[in-house]
C-alpha positions as a Markdown table, in Angstrom:
| # | Residue | x | y | z |
|---|---|---|---|---|
| 1 | Unk | -114.5 | -30.3 | -75.3 |
| 2 | Unk | -116.7 | -31.4 | -72.3 |
| 3 | Unk | -120.4 | -30.7 | -73.1 |
| 4 | Unk | -121.0 | -29.2 | -69.7 |
| 5 | Unk | -118.0 | -27.0 | -70.0 |
| 6 | Unk | -119.0 | -25.8 | -73.5 |
| 7 | Unk | -122.6 | -25.0 | -72.2 |
| 8 | Unk | -121.0 | -23.0 | -69.5 |
| 9 | Unk | -118.8 | -21.1 | -71.9 |
| 10 | Unk | -121.8 | -20.4 | -74.2 |
| 11 | Unk | -123.7 | -19.1 | -71.3 |
| 12 | Unk | -120.9 | -16.8 | -70.2 |
| 13 | Unk | -120.5 | -15.5 | -73.7 |
| 14 | Unk | -124.3 | -14.8 | -73.9 |
| 15 | Unk | -124.2 | -12.9 | -70.6 |
| 16 | Unk | -121.3 | -10.8 | -71.9 |
| 17 | Unk | -123.1 | -10.0 | -75.1 |
| 18 | Unk | -126.2 | -9.0 | -73.1 |
| 19 | Unk | -124.1 | -6.8 | -70.8 |
| 20 | Unk | -122.6 | -5.0 | -73.8 |
| 21 | Unk | -125.9 | -4.5 | -75.3 |
| 22 | Unk | -127.4 | -3.2 | -72.1 |
| 23 | Unk | -124.5 | -0.8 | -71.7 |
| 24 | Unk | -124.8 | 0.5 | -75.3 |
| 25 | Unk | -128.6 | 1.0 | -74.9 |
| 26 | Unk | -128.1 | 3.0 | -71.6 |
| 27 | Unk | -125.6 | 5.1 | -73.2 |
| 28 | Unk | -127.9 | 5.8 | -76.0 |
| 29 | Unk | -130.7 | 6.6 | -73.7 |
| 30 | Unk | -128.4 | 8.9 | -71.7 |
| 31 | Unk | -127.5 | 10.8 | -74.8 |
| 32 | Unk | -131.2 | 11.1 | -75.8 |
| 33 | Unk | -132.3 | 12.3 | -72.3 |
| 34 | Unk | -129.4 | 15.0 | -72.3 |
| 35 | Unk | -130.4 | 16.2 | -75.8 |
| 36 | Unk | -134.1 | 16.5 | -74.9 |
| 37 | Unk | -133.1 | 18.4 | -71.8 |
| 38 | Unk | -131.5 | 21.1 | -73.8 |
| 39 | Unk | -134.7 | 21.7 | -75.6 |
| 40 | Unk | -136.8 | 21.9 | -72.3 |
| 41 | Unk | -137.0 | 25.1 | -70.3 |
| 42 | Unk | -138.8 | 28.4 | -69.8 |
| 43 | Unk | -137.7 | 29.0 | -73.5 |
| 44 | Unk | -138.4 | 26.0 | -75.5 |
| 45 | Unk | -136.0 | 25.4 | -78.5 |
| 46 | Unk | -136.8 | 23.1 | -81.3 |
| 47 | Unk | -134.6 | 20.0 | -81.6 |
| 48 | Unk | -133.4 | 20.8 | -85.1 |
| 49 | Unk | -132.2 | 24.2 | -83.9 |
| 50 | Unk | -130.3 | 22.6 | -81.0 |
| 51 | Unk | -128.6 | 20.0 | -83.3 |
| 52 | Unk | -127.7 | 22.8 | -85.8 |
| 53 | Unk | -126.2 | 25.1 | -83.1 |
| 54 | Unk | -124.2 | 22.3 | -81.5 |
| 55 | Unk | -122.9 | 21.1 | -84.9 |
| 56 | Unk | -121.9 | 24.7 | -85.8 |
| 57 | Unk | -120.3 | 25.3 | -82.3 |
| 58 | Unk | -118.3 | 22.1 | -82.4 |
| 59 | Unk | -117.3 | 21.6 | -86.1 |
| 60 | Unk | -117.9 | 24.9 | -87.8 |
| 61 | Unk | -117.4 | 27.8 | -85.2 |
| 62 | Unk | -117.8 | 30.4 | -87.9 |
| 63 | Unk | -121.3 | 29.4 | -88.7 |
| 64 | Unk | -122.3 | 29.8 | -85.1 |
| 65 | Unk | -122.7 | 33.6 | -85.6 |
| 66 | Unk | -125.6 | 32.9 | -88.0 |
| 67 | Unk | -127.9 | 32.0 | -85.1 |
| 68 | Unk | -129.1 | 34.6 | -82.5 |
| 69 | Unk | -126.8 | 35.5 | -79.7 |
| 70 | Unk | -129.8 | 34.8 | -77.3 |
| 71 | Unk | -130.0 | 31.0 | -78.4 |
| 72 | Unk | -126.2 | 30.6 | -78.4 |
| 73 | Unk | -126.1 | 31.8 | -74.8 |
| 74 | Unk | -129.0 | 29.8 | -73.7 |
| 75 | Unk | -127.5 | 26.6 | -75.0 |
| 76 | Unk | -123.8 | 27.0 | -74.5 |
| 77 | Unk | -123.6 | 29.1 | -71.3 |
| 78 | Unk | -126.8 | 28.0 | -69.4 |
| 79 | Unk | -128.2 | 24.6 | -70.4 |
| 80 | Unk | -125.2 | 22.6 | -71.6 |
| 81 | Unk | -123.1 | 23.3 | -68.4 |
| 82 | Unk | -126.2 | 22.5 | -66.1 |
| 83 | Unk | -126.9 | 19.2 | -67.8 |
| 84 | Unk | -123.3 | 18.1 | -67.8 |
| 85 | Unk | -123.1 | 19.1 | -64.0 |
| 86 | Unk | -126.5 | 17.2 | -63.3 |
| 87 | Unk | -125.2 | 14.2 | -65.1 |
| 88 | Unk | -121.7 | 14.1 | -63.4 |
| 89 | Unk | -123.4 | 14.4 | -60.0 |
| 90 | Unk | -126.0 | 11.7 | -60.7 |
| 91 | Unk | -123.3 | 9.3 | -62.1 |
| 92 | Unk | -121.1 | 10.0 | -59.1 |
| 93 | Unk | -123.9 | 9.4 | -56.4 |
| 94 | Unk | -125.1 | 6.4 | -58.1 |
| 95 | Unk | -122.0 | 4.5 | -58.8 |
| 96 | Unk | -120.8 | 5.4 | -55.2 |
| 97 | Unk | -124.1 | 4.2 | -53.8 |
| 98 | Unk | -123.7 | 0.9 | -55.7 |
| 99 | Unk | -120.2 | 0.5 | -54.3 |
| 100 | Unk | -121.3 | 1.3 | -50.8 |
| 101 | Unk | -124.0 | -1.2 | -50.9 |
| 102 | Unk | -121.5 | -3.9 | -52.1 |
| 103 | Unk | -118.9 | -3.0 | -49.4 |
| 104 | Unk | -121.4 | -2.9 | -46.6 |
| 105 | Unk | -123.5 | -5.7 | -48.0 |
| 106 | Unk | -126.6 | -3.6 | -47.1 |
| 107 | Unk | -129.1 | -2.6 | -49.7 |
| 108 | Unk | -130.0 | 0.6 | -47.8 |
| 109 | Unk | -126.4 | 2.0 | -47.8 |
| 110 | Unk | -125.6 | 5.3 | -49.8 |
| 111 | Unk | -122.8 | 7.7 | -50.0 |
| 112 | Unk | -124.1 | 9.9 | -47.2 |
| 113 | Unk | -123.9 | 7.1 | -44.6 |
| 114 | Unk | -120.3 | 8.1 | -43.8 |
| 115 | Unk | -121.2 | 11.8 | -43.1 |
| 116 | Unk | -120.2 | 13.2 | -46.4 |
| 117 | Unk | -123.3 | 15.2 | -46.9 |
| 118 | Unk | -123.3 | 16.7 | -43.4 |
| 119 | Unk | -119.6 | 17.5 | -43.7 |
| 120 | Unk | -120.2 | 19.3 | -47.0 |
| 121 | Unk | -123.2 | 21.1 | -45.7 |
| 122 | Unk | -121.2 | 22.5 | -42.8 |
| 123 | Unk | -118.3 | 23.6 | -45.0 |
| 124 | Unk | -120.7 | 25.3 | -47.4 |
| 125 | Unk | -122.7 | 27.1 | -44.6 |
| 126 | Unk | -119.4 | 28.4 | -43.2 |
| 127 | Unk | -118.6 | 29.7 | -46.7 |
| 128 | Unk | -121.9 | 31.5 | -46.9 |
| 129 | Unk | -121.4 | 33.2 | -43.4 |
| 130 | Unk | -118.0 | 34.5 | -44.5 |
| 131 | Unk | -117.7 | 38.4 | -45.2 |
| 132 | Unk | -119.1 | 39.4 | -48.6 |
| 133 | Unk | -115.6 | 40.5 | -49.6 |
| 134 | Unk | -114.6 | 36.8 | -49.7 |
| 135 | Unk | -115.0 | 35.3 | -53.1 |
| 136 | Unk | -118.1 | 33.2 | -53.6 |
| 137 | Unk | -115.8 | 30.5 | -55.4 |
| 138 | Unk | -114.5 | 29.6 | -51.9 |
| 139 | Unk | -117.9 | 28.1 | -50.9 |
| 140 | Unk | -117.4 | 24.8 | -52.9 |
| 141 | Unk | -113.8 | 24.6 | -51.7 |
| 142 | Unk | -115.0 | 24.7 | -48.1 |
| 143 | Unk | -117.8 | 22.2 | -48.8 |
| 144 | Unk | -115.4 | 19.8 | -50.5 |
| 145 | Unk | -113.0 | 20.2 | -47.3 |
| 146 | Unk | -115.8 | 19.5 | -45.0 |
| 147 | Unk | -116.8 | 16.4 | -46.8 |
| 148 | Unk | -113.2 | 15.1 | -46.7 |
| 149 | Unk | -113.0 | 16.0 | -43.1 |
| 150 | Unk | -116.0 | 14.1 | -42.0 |
| 151 | Unk | -115.0 | 10.9 | -43.8 |
| 152 | Unk | -111.5 | 11.3 | -42.4 |
| 153 | Unk | -113.0 | 11.5 | -38.9 |
| 154 | Unk | -115.3 | 8.6 | -39.3 |
| 155 | Unk | -112.4 | 6.4 | -40.7 |
| 156 | Unk | -110.1 | 7.3 | -37.8 |
| 157 | Unk | -112.9 | 6.4 | -35.3 |
| 158 | Unk | -114.0 | 3.0 | -37.1 |
| 159 | Unk | -110.5 | 1.7 | -37.9 |
| 160 | Unk | -109.5 | -1.0 | -35.5 |
| 161 | Unk | -105.8 | -1.9 | -35.9 |
| 162 | Unk | -105.4 | -3.0 | -39.6 |
| 163 | Unk | -109.1 | -3.7 | -40.0 |
| 164 | Unk | -112.1 | -1.5 | -40.9 |
| 165 | Unk | -115.3 | -3.1 | -39.3 |
| 166 | Unk | -118.3 | -2.3 | -41.4 |
| 167 | Unk | -120.7 | -1.9 | -38.4 |
| 168 | Unk | -118.3 | 0.5 | -36.7 |
| 169 | Unk | -117.9 | 2.6 | -39.8 |
| 170 | Unk | -121.7 | 2.9 | -40.2 |
| 171 | Unk | -122.2 | 3.8 | -36.5 |
| 172 | Unk | -119.4 | 6.3 | -36.7 |
| 173 | Unk | -120.8 | 7.9 | -39.8 |
| 174 | Unk | -124.2 | 8.3 | -38.2 |
| 175 | Unk | -122.6 | 9.8 | -35.0 |
| 176 | Unk | -120.3 | 12.2 | -36.9 |
| 177 | Unk | -123.1 | 13.1 | -39.3 |
| 178 | Unk | -125.5 | 13.9 | -36.4 |
| 179 | Unk | -122.9 | 16.0 | -34.7 |
| 180 | Unk | -122.1 | 18.1 | -37.9 |
| 181 | Unk | -125.8 | 18.5 | -38.7 |
| 182 | Unk | -126.4 | 20.1 | -35.3 |
| 183 | Unk | -123.6 | 22.5 | -35.8 |
| 184 | Unk | -125.0 | 23.3 | -39.4 |
| 185 | Unk | -128.4 | 24.0 | -37.8 |
| 186 | Unk | -127.0 | 26.4 | -35.3 |
| 187 | Unk | -125.2 | 28.3 | -38.1 |
| 188 | Unk | -128.4 | 28.5 | -40.1 |
| 189 | Unk | -130.3 | 29.9 | -37.2 |
| 190 | Unk | -127.7 | 32.8 | -36.8 |
| 191 | Unk | -127.3 | 33.4 | -40.4 |
| 192 | Unk | -129.9 | 36.2 | -40.7 |
| 193 | Unk | -130.8 | 37.4 | -44.1 |
| 194 | Unk | -128.6 | 34.7 | -45.7 |
| 195 | Unk | -130.8 | 31.9 | -44.6 |
| 196 | Unk | -132.7 | 31.7 | -47.9 |
| 197 | Unk | -129.6 | 31.0 | -49.9 |
| 198 | Unk | -128.2 | 28.5 | -47.6 |
| 199 | Unk | -131.5 | 26.5 | -47.4 |
| 200 | Unk | -131.8 | 26.5 | -51.2 |
| 201 | Unk | -128.3 | 25.1 | -51.5 |
| 202 | Unk | -128.9 | 22.5 | -48.8 |
| 203 | Unk | -132.0 | 21.3 | -50.7 |
| 204 | Unk | -129.9 | 20.8 | -53.9 |
| 205 | Unk | -129.6 | 23.0 | -57.0 |
| 206 | Unk | -127.7 | 23.3 | -60.3 |
| 207 | Unk | -128.8 | 27.0 | -60.7 |
| 208 | Unk | -125.1 | 28.1 | -60.5 |
| 209 | Unk | -123.7 | 25.6 | -63.0 |
| 210 | Unk | -121.2 | 26.9 | -65.3 |
| 211 | Unk | -118.1 | 25.6 | -67.4 |
| 212 | Unk | -115.6 | 26.5 | -64.7 |
| 213 | Unk | -117.6 | 24.4 | -62.1 |
| 214 | Unk | -118.0 | 21.5 | -64.6 |
| 215 | Unk | -114.2 | 21.7 | -65.4 |
| 216 | Unk | -113.2 | 21.5 | -61.6 |
| 217 | Unk | -115.5 | 18.6 | -60.6 |
| 218 | Unk | -115.1 | 16.4 | -63.7 |
| 219 | Unk | -111.4 | 15.1 | -62.9 |
| 220 | Unk | -112.3 | 14.1 | -59.4 |
| 221 | Unk | -115.5 | 12.3 | -60.3 |
| 222 | Unk | -114.0 | 10.5 | -63.1 |
| 223 | Unk | -111.0 | 9.4 | -61.0 |
| 224 | Unk | -113.3 | 8.2 | -58.3 |
| 225 | Unk | -115.7 | 6.5 | -60.7 |
| 226 | Unk | -112.8 | 4.7 | -62.6 |
| 227 | Unk | -111.4 | 3.3 | -59.3 |
| 228 | Unk | -114.9 | 2.1 | -58.3 |
| 229 | Unk | -115.4 | 0.4 | -61.7 |
| 230 | Unk | -112.0 | -1.3 | -61.3 |
| 231 | Unk | -113.3 | -2.7 | -58.0 |
| 232 | Unk | -116.1 | -4.7 | -59.5 |
| 233 | Unk | -114.5 | -8.1 | -59.3 |
| 234 | Unk | -113.4 | -7.6 | -55.6 |
| 235 | Unk | -116.9 | -6.5 | -54.9 |
| 236 | Unk | -118.5 | -9.6 | -56.4 |
| 237 | Unk | -116.1 | -11.9 | -54.4 |
| 238 | Unk | -117.0 | -10.0 | -51.2 |
| 239 | Unk | -120.6 | -10.7 | -51.5 |
| 240 | Unk | -119.9 | -14.2 | -50.4 |
| 241 | Unk | -118.1 | -13.7 | -47.1 |
| 242 | Unk | -115.0 | -11.6 | -46.1 |
| 243 | Unk | -113.1 | -14.9 | -45.0 |
| 244 | Unk | -113.9 | -16.5 | -48.3 |
| 245 | Unk | -112.8 | -13.4 | -50.2 |
| 246 | Unk | -109.5 | -13.5 | -48.3 |
| 247 | Unk | -109.0 | -17.1 | -49.2 |
| 248 | Unk | -109.6 | -16.2 | -52.9 |
| 249 | Unk | -106.9 | -13.7 | -52.9 |
| 250 | Unk | -108.8 | -10.4 | -52.1 |
| 251 | Unk | -107.2 | -8.1 | -49.7 |
| 252 | Unk | -110.6 | -7.1 | -48.1 |
| 253 | Unk | -109.3 | -4.5 | -45.8 |
| 254 | Unk | -107.4 | -2.6 | -48.6 |
| 255 | Unk | -110.4 | -2.9 | -50.9 |
| 256 | Unk | -112.7 | -1.3 | -48.3 |
| 257 | Unk | -110.2 | 1.6 | -48.0 |
| 258 | Unk | -110.0 | 2.0 | -51.7 |
| 259 | Unk | -113.7 | 1.9 | -52.1 |
| 260 | Unk | -114.3 | 4.4 | -49.3 |
| 261 | Unk | -111.6 | 6.9 | -50.6 |
| 262 | Unk | -112.9 | 6.6 | -54.2 |
| 263 | Unk | -116.5 | 7.0 | -53.3 |
| 264 | Unk | -115.9 | 9.9 | -51.1 |
| 265 | Unk | -113.7 | 11.7 | -53.6 |
| 266 | Unk | -116.5 | 11.3 | -56.3 |
| 267 | Unk | -119.4 | 12.3 | -54.0 |
| 268 | Unk | -117.6 | 15.2 | -52.3 |
| 269 | Unk | -116.8 | 16.7 | -55.7 |
| 270 | Unk | -120.4 | 16.3 | -56.6 |
| 271 | Unk | -122.0 | 17.8 | -53.5 |
| 272 | Unk | -119.6 | 20.7 | -53.0 |
| 273 | Unk | -121.2 | 22.5 | -55.9 |
| 274 | Unk | -124.9 | 21.5 | -55.9 |
| 275 | Unk | -125.6 | 20.7 | -52.3 |
| 276 | Unk | -127.1 | 17.6 | -50.6 |
| 277 | Unk | -129.1 | 15.6 | -53.2 |
| 278 | Unk | -130.6 | 12.4 | -51.6 |
| 279 | Unk | -131.9 | 9.1 | -52.6 |
| 280 | Unk | -129.9 | 8.9 | -56.0 |
| 281 | Unk | -127.5 | 6.4 | -54.4 |
| 282 | Unk | -130.3 | 4.2 | -53.3 |
| 283 | Unk | -132.8 | 4.3 | -56.2 |
| 284 | Unk | -130.6 | 3.9 | -59.1 |
| 285 | Unk | -128.5 | 0.8 | -58.0 |
| 286 | Unk | -131.6 | -1.0 | -56.9 |
| 287 | Unk | -133.4 | -0.2 | -60.0 |
| 288 | Unk | -130.4 | -1.5 | -62.2 |
| 289 | Unk | -130.1 | -4.6 | -59.9 |
| 290 | Unk | -133.7 | -5.5 | -60.6 |
| 291 | Unk | -133.1 | -5.2 | -64.4 |
| 292 | Unk | -129.7 | -6.4 | -64.9 |
| 293 | Unk | -128.8 | -8.6 | -61.9 |
| 294 | Unk | -126.2 | -8.4 | -59.0 |
| 295 | Unk | -123.0 | -8.7 | -61.0 |
| 296 | Unk | -121.0 | -5.5 | -60.2 |
| 297 | Unk | -119.1 | -5.7 | -63.5 |
| 298 | Unk | -122.4 | -4.6 | -65.0 |
| 299 | Unk | -124.1 | -3.1 | -62.0 |
| 300 | Unk | -121.6 | -0.3 | -61.6 |
| 301 | Unk | -121.3 | 1.1 | -65.1 |
| 302 | Unk | -125.1 | 0.7 | -65.6 |
| 303 | Unk | -125.6 | 2.6 | -62.3 |
| 304 | Unk | -123.3 | 5.3 | -63.5 |
| 305 | Unk | -125.2 | 5.8 | -66.7 |
| 306 | Unk | -128.6 | 5.4 | -65.0 |
| 307 | Unk | -127.7 | 7.9 | -62.3 |
| 308 | Unk | -126.6 | 10.6 | -64.8 |
| 309 | Unk | -129.8 | 10.2 | -66.8 |
| 310 | Unk | -132.0 | 10.1 | -63.7 |
| 311 | Unk | -130.6 | 13.4 | -62.4 |
| 312 | Unk | -130.7 | 15.2 | -65.7 |
| 313 | Unk | -134.4 | 14.2 | -65.8 |
| 314 | Unk | -135.0 | 15.4 | -62.2 |
| 315 | Unk | -133.1 | 18.8 | -62.7 |
| 316 | Unk | -135.2 | 19.3 | -66.0 |
| 317 | Unk | -138.4 | 18.8 | -64.0 |
| 318 | Unk | -137.1 | 21.1 | -61.2 |
| 319 | Unk | -136.4 | 24.0 | -63.7 |
| 320 | Unk | -139.6 | 23.6 | -65.7 |
| 321 | Unk | -142.4 | 22.7 | -63.3 |
| 322 | Unk | -142.8 | 26.2 | -62.1 |
| 323 | Unk | -140.8 | 28.0 | -64.7 |
| 324 | Unk | -139.5 | 30.6 | -64.6 |
| 325 | Unk | -139.2 | 29.8 | -60.9 |
| 326 | Unk | -137.1 | 26.9 | -59.9 |
| 327 | Unk | -137.8 | 23.9 | -57.4 |
| 328 | Unk | -134.7 | 22.6 | -55.7 |
| 329 | Unk | -133.8 | 19.3 | -57.4 |
| 330 | Unk | -133.3 | 17.6 | -53.9 |
| 331 | Unk | -137.1 | 18.0 | -53.5 |
| 332 | Unk | -137.8 | 16.1 | -56.8 |
| 333 | Unk | -135.4 | 13.3 | -55.9 |
| 334 | Unk | -137.0 | 13.0 | -52.4 |
| 335 | Unk | -140.5 | 12.8 | -53.8 |
| 336 | Unk | -139.4 | 9.9 | -56.0 |
| 337 | Unk | -136.9 | 8.4 | -53.5 |
| 338 | Unk | -138.9 | 8.4 | -50.2 |
| 339 | Unk | -141.5 | 5.9 | -51.5 |
| 340 | Unk | -138.9 | 3.8 | -53.1 |
| 341 | Unk | -137.0 | 3.7 | -49.8 |
| 342 | Unk | -140.2 | 2.6 | -47.9 |
| 343 | Unk | -140.7 | -0.1 | -50.6 |
| 344 | Unk | -137.2 | -1.5 | -49.9 |
| 345 | Unk | -137.7 | -1.4 | -46.3 |
| 346 | Unk | -141.0 | -3.4 | -46.6 |
| 347 | Unk | -139.0 | -6.0 | -49.0 |
| 348 | Unk | -136.3 | -6.2 | -46.3 |
| 349 | Unk | -138.8 | -6.9 | -43.5 |
| 350 | Unk | -140.5 | -9.6 | -45.7 |
| 351 | Unk | -137.3 | -11.2 | -46.3 |
| 352 | Unk | -136.5 | -11.3 | -42.6 |
| 353 | Unk | -139.9 | -12.7 | -41.5 |
């Protein structure tokens, strides 16, 4: 075997091993963060009690009754669904953000660039304003429908023949988002005594998390994330140039549509229950890119795991900083994300000049 080829193969195998090791460490870190989050709250629970109750509930249900009903309720009915919901939401937003940045070839792109947030917000506000006799479970349905509608409107505006120009897609998303946000603001003004609940939802919260909501959002987020992970190789090729990608056998326009649909599905399923949580889709992919490099075969799964861990930590801070009161998790992510966003803008400016 040629020496240069052997050296190249050895380098490739070393990268693969490092990638697998990074994913394993990230998965272990996520598990540790989730386990720690179960212990934290207005009622602190020792780690050994958490482990014992989880083991009893999963493998020996008959032994679960030996622990207090209050502890079982706190762990199984309050904290676990909330942590899972935060993790799923963070994973969806981060992997969608990484995919959008690759598709747009813009480091400042995130899932809300196509109007998803504004559409979901409008749908949710309409749900809040419905008569009290209407079930509250209809609110996330309307939020999901609003998110899908906004992206469909942006897509129909941006599509030119069989192509989907990135610049037109971004401009269409900004325009539709601004229009929907203005309608949402008007509805908030006329909402009367419901304004507090609406604003709290818009700022992002997992306070209403339960197993039913986790069960509803999981299939959509998993399906969207799986499609995005499978798009890693096309995204790598598309970083060169769209014409070169076409020459290498990538159907660029079809890939854009697949990424748009998958990212929209995952993001809409996340925000319809917890509200608009910003900056996760920008912070996590960039942090992962700094550590692991630009290869989307590693960047996408690492962003998924990192986004889940980040939002679990942010939600834990949101519910413990002023316990027993709660801070909207969107405030926590904005406090962290806004300086990071300014840093990215500054780096981009330096690159230009």
